[in-house]
VOPAGU-2260 file (C-alpha; in pm, 1 decimal, decimal comma):
REM VOPAGU-2260
SITE   aa  ch    i         X         Y         Z
SITE  UNK   A    0   -1787,8     629,0     -97,0
SITE  UNK   A    1   -1853,0     490,8     245,3
SITE  UNK   A    2   -1967,1     703,0     533,4
SITE  UNK   A    3   -1766,5     743,8     850,2
SITE  UNK   A    4   -1987,9     491,2    1026,5
SITE  UNK   A    5   -1925,7     214,4     771,3
SITE  UNK   A    6   -1608,4      13,3     814,2
SITE  UNK   A    7   -1476,5    -311,9     677,9
SITE  UNK   A    8   -1478,7    -562,9     958,6
SITE  UNK   A    9   -1294,1    -890,2     950,1
SITE  UNK   A   10   -1527,5   -1131,8    1123,4
SITE  UNK   A   11   -1353,4   -1457,8    1030,2
SITE  UNK   A   12    -980,5   -1520,8    1042,6
SITE  UNK   A   13    -708,1   -1757,4    1160,0
SITE  UNK   A   14    -498,8   -1642,3    1456,8
SITE  UNK   A   15    -154,0   -1800,0    1437,7
SITE  UNK   A   16     155,4   -1818,9    1655,7
SITE  UNK   A   17     486,5   -1986,6    1577,2
SITE  UNK   A   18     785,6   -2102,4    1773,9
SITE  UNK   A   19    1111,3   -2101,5    1580,0
SITE  UNK   A   20    1478,5   -2183,6    1626,2
SITE  UNK   A   21    1572,6   -1818,0    1573,4
SITE  UNK   A   22    1483,9   -1492,0    1404,3
SITE  UNK   A   23    1599,1   -1546,5    1044,3
SITE  UNK   A   24    1349,7   -1726,4     817,0
SITE  UNK   A   25    1627,9   -1805,3     568,1
SITE  UNK   A   26    1839,3   -1988,0     825,8
SITE  UNK   A   27    1612,1   -2079,1    1116,1
SITE  UNK   A   28    1325,0   -2327,8    1130,4
SITE  UNK   A   29     967,4   -2343,7    1257,0
SITE  UNK   A   30     938,8   -2585,0    1549,2
SITE  UNK   A   31     571,9   -2533,5    1639,5
SITE  UNK   A   32     260,8   -2393,2    1473,7
SITE  UNK   A   33     -44,3   -2309,7    1680,9
SITE  UNK   A   34    -359,3   -2156,8    1534,7
SITE  UNK   A   35    -728,1   -2105,8    1600,4
SITE  UNK   A   36   -1001,9   -2038,5    1346,1
SITE  UNK   A   37   -1221,3   -1748,4    1458,0
SITE  UNK   A   38   -1563,2   -1686,0    1302,4
SITE  UNK   A   39   -1859,2   -1464,8    1380,0
SITE  UNK   A   40   -1962,1   -1730,1    1635,3
SITE  UNK   A   41   -1628,7   -1701,5    1819,2
SITE  UNK   A   42   -1327,2   -1928,6    1850,4
SITE  UNK   A   43   -1359,4   -2259,0    1672,6
SITE  UNK   A   44   -1128,7   -2529,4    1543,1
SITE  UNK   A   45    -766,1   -2532,1    1648,9
SITE  UNK   A   46    -444,3   -2644,2    1483,9
SITE  UNK   A   47    -136,6   -2740,4    1680,2
SITE  UNK   A   48     169,8   -2923,3    1559,0
SITE  UNK   A   49     531,0   -2958,8    1654,5
SITE  UNK   A   50     765,8   -2948,1    1353,8
SITE  UNK   A   51    1086,1   -3148,1    1334,5
SITE  UNK   A   52    1369,6   -2910,4    1233,4
SITE  UNK   A   53    1600,5   -3210,2    1174,7
SITE  UNK   A   54    1867,2   -3058,8    1397,7
SITE  UNK   A   55    1926,3   -3021,6    1770,2
SITE  UNK   A   56    1784,7   -2717,1    1943,3
SITE  UNK   A   57    2017,8   -2471,5    2109,1
SITE  UNK   A   58    1977,5   -2446,3    2486,0
SITE  UNK   A   59    1852,3   -2087,6    2455,5
SITE  UNK   A   60    1569,3   -2201,1    2222,9
SITE  UNK   A   61    1459,6   -2470,6    2467,0
SITE  UNK   A   62    1477,3   -2217,9    2750,8
SITE  UNK   A   63    1270,9   -1958,9    2559,9
SITE  UNK   A   64    1008,3   -2191,5    2412,9
SITE  UNK   A   65     993,8   -2476,5    2662,6
SITE  UNK   A   66    1022,8   -2716,1    2366,2
SITE  UNK   A   67    1281,1   -2994,3    2383,4
SITE  UNK   A   68    1452,0   -3209,5    2121,4
SITE  UNK   A   69    1260,1   -3508,1    2259,4
SITE  UNK   A   70     926,5   -3344,9    2175,9
SITE  UNK   A   71    1035,1   -3284,3    1816,7
SITE  UNK   A   72    1205,7   -3616,6    1750,1
SITE  UNK   A   73     892,3   -3791,4    1618,0
SITE  UNK   A   74     724,6   -3478,7    1477,0
SITE  UNK   A   75     664,2   -3442,9    1104,1
SITE  UNK   A   76     879,4   -3210,6     894,5
SITE  UNK   A   77     764,0   -2870,7     772,6
SITE  UNK   A   78     692,0   -3003,8     422,1
SITE  UNK   A   79     403,2   -3206,6     569,6
SITE  UNK   A   80     293,0   -2971,7     846,8
SITE  UNK   A   81     273,6   -2661,2     624,8
SITE  UNK   A   82      33,5   -2835,9     386,6
SITE  UNK   A   83    -193,6   -2934,2     675,4
SITE  UNK   A   84    -177,6   -2579,1     815,4
SITE  UNK   A   85    -263,0   -2422,4     478,7
SITE  UNK   A   86    -560,2   -2659,2     445,5
SITE  UNK   A   87    -671,2   -2557,1     796,3
SITE  UNK   A   88    -640,6   -2184,4     719,4
SITE  UNK   A   89    -814,1   -2210,5     382,8
SITE  UNK   A   90    -875,3   -1869,3     233,3
SITE  UNK   A   91    -919,9   -1689,3     565,9
SITE  UNK   A   92    -693,8   -1397,0     655,6
SITE  UNK   A   93    -409,0   -1485,1     891,5
SITE  UNK   A   94    -364,6   -1257,2    1190,8
SITE  UNK   A   95    -133,0   -1266,5    1489,3
SITE  UNK   A   96     100,3   -1086,2    1723,6
SITE  UNK   A   97     410,4    -983,9    1522,6
SITE  UNK   A   98     243,7   -1138,8    1217,1
SITE  UNK   A   99     511,2   -1013,4     976,8
SITE  UNK   A  100     764,1   -1232,8    1160,4
SITE  UNK   A  101     538,8   -1540,3    1159,1
SITE  UNK   A  102     425,9   -1478,1     801,2
SITE  UNK   A  103     787,0   -1462,5     678,1
SITE  UNK   A  104     847,9   -1814,0     816,9
SITE  UNK   A  105     515,0   -1949,5     686,8
SITE  UNK   A  106     572,9   -1802,7     340,9
SITE  UNK   A  107     923,5   -1947,8     318,0
SITE  UNK   A  108     795,2   -2289,5     428,6
SITE  UNK   A  109     506,5   -2281,0     179,7
SITE  UNK   A  110     727,3   -2173,6    -110,8
SITE  UNK   A  111     994,4   -2434,0     -32,9
SITE  UNK   A  112     762,8   -2732,3      32,2
């Protein structure tokens, strides 16, 4: 048994943040993935990619995210971007603000690729 002073510390992880077309991972789409790999030495490599949802964004999405249809027009689809993101993340834990939300979108994308 560990003493009170010993704790598991996560010293390496990937911090991720998504922009999406809405709140429902079954219906809505990822439109941007941003991530940074953090190690014991501090912040390291970054990953950033727009994702083409293959549909027009609602005005409220553009207003909230600052992302326009024009920025997504030439972006790759999620089937390509998710593979590159998973390669970037490797076997590191994924952390983030409201991670359950982001993870639900990432999991759906990974399963459906």
